[in-house]
N, C-alpha and C positions, 0 to 999 in steps of 0.2 A: 602560483602560490598566493594564498590570501594575504592581504596586508594586515599588519597588526592593528592598525587603526580600525579597519573593518571588523575584525574579530572583537575588539573592545566595544565598538559602537553597537554591533548586533547583540552582543552579550548584555549590554546595558538595556537595550530595548526589550529583550526577552525577560529580563528580571524586573522591568518596570511594572508590569501588570499582566495578568492573564485575561485578555478580553479580545473580542473580535476586532474592535477598533485597533488595538495594539498589534494584533496579528497582521491586519491589512497594512499597517504602517511599516512593518518589517518587510512584507511582500513588496510594497512600493519602493522601499529603499533598495532592495536587492534587484528588482526589475529583471532585466535580461543580462546583468553583469556577471560573467562567469567567476570573477575574483570574489565578489560579494557572496555569490552562491556557495563557493568553496569555503568561505569563512563560516557560513551557517552549517555546512556539512561537517567541518572540522569540530565545531562546537558540539554537534550531536554525537560525533564519534568519540569525543573525549570522555563521554559517559557521566558527566555531572548530572545527577538525577533531575533536579529542577530545570536546568537548562535543556536537557534532552526532552523532558516532558512538555515544556512550553514551546520549544523550538521545532518540534515535529509538525505542529499544525501549520505554521507558515511554510515549512518545507513542501508539504503536499500542494499548497496553493501556488507556490513558485513553479513547481513542476507542471501543474495544470496549465499555467500561463506560458511557460517556456520549457516544453518537454526536452528540448535538446540539451538543457543544462545537466540532466541526470546521467547522460552517457558515461562520462568520465568517473562517476562516483557510484554507479549502480552496484558493482560487485561488493564494495564496502558496506553498502546499506543492506544488501541481501545477507551478508554475514551477520550484520547487526540484528536483522530480523530473526535469525536463528539463535542468537546468543543473548539477546536482551530480555530482561524481565519487566521492562517499562511498557505498560499497556498503551500509553499514548503514542510512543514511538512505533510500536508494532502496528497499531491501528492505522497510523498515517503512512507508514511504508506500504502496507497492504492497499490503502486507499489509492496511492499513486500508481502502484503496480498494476491495478486493474485498468488503468488508462494509458499506459505506455507500452511500446513495443519492447518485449523482453528478448534480448539476443540469445541465440542458441547456446552460447557459452554459459549463460545463467539459468536457462530454462529448467534443466534437471534439478538444480538446487531449489529453485522456486517451486517446482512441482512437489518435491518432497515436503517442503515446509507447508505448502497449502494442503496437501492430502492429510498431513498430521493434524493441522488445525481443524479441518472439516470433521475429522473423526474424533476429535477431543471434546467430549461433552462438557468439560470444565472450561473450555476456551470461551471468551466473551462472544456474544451473539454477532457483534459487528465483525470481529475477526473471522468467524466462521463464514459469514455471508460474503465478505470481501474475498476470502480465500477461494470460495466456490466460484465467484465471478472470474477470478484470475484463471482458475482451472478451465472454465468455460472458454475463455479467450485462447488459452494455450491449446485447447483441443482443436481449434481451427487449423493450427500448424502441425499438431501431433494427434491425428484422429484415433490412433491406437489407444489413447487414454480415455476415450469416451465411455467405454463399457465400465471401466473402473470408477469413473465419476458417477455413472448411473447407479452402480452398486452402492457407492457411498451415500448417495442421495436416498436411495430406498432404505438403507440401514438407518439413516439419521432422521428421516422425515417424521416418523411417529412421535418423536420427542422434540422436534425443532421449534424454534421461535418463528414468529411471522416473517422476520427479515430473511431467514434462511429459506423458508418455504417459498417466498416470492422469488428469491434468487434462483432456487432450484427449478421452479417452473420456467423461468426465463432461459436458464441454461439448457434444460431438456428440450424446450421449444426450438432453440438454436440448432440442436442436433438433428432435428427433423426438418430443417430448412425454413424455419420461421414459426410464427404462431399457428396453432392448429385452427383450422377453419371450423366454424359452427355448422352443425347439420341443420338443414331447413326442413 
C-alpha cells in the first residue's frame, strides 16, 4: 500500500508544472520503489483530470525503466484504457503496453481495445499507431490475429497518417519474418 506521504508528494510534483524536467523529477523520485509507483497509479486511477493528464507521462517512463513495477497494476490500467476519456492517459498506457509483456489474462481485453482504436478514424493518430504496434507484438503469441490485423491495415491505409503507415509497414514486415529484401 502506498504511503500517504508519497501520495501527497507525488501529487504536489504533478501539479507543480507540466514539463519534461518535472516529469523526469517524478520518475527519479519513484525510481524502482513499488510503494511510490503504487502511489502514482492510485493518483491516476482516482480520476482527477489534471492529475491523470500530467501523471500519465511519468507513468510510462517509470515502466520503461522498471517494467516489473506494472505487473500488479496492469489489469487496473487496462480497464482505465477502456473507460477513460483522457487522451494523455490513453496515449501513455498504449505507449507502455507496446513495450511490456502482456499476460494472457489481459491479452483479449487489450486486443479488443486495440482493434477498436485502429479502426476508429476519429481516434488520435498516436493512439492508432500505438494500438497497431501492440497488436503486432500480440500477433507473435497469437498468430491467428495476423489476418485480421492485415485486413485492418488494408482498410485504414488509404486514409492513414504517416505514423500509422510507418507502423503498418513495420508490423506487416514482422509477419513475413523481417524486412523485405530489395531486388537487385
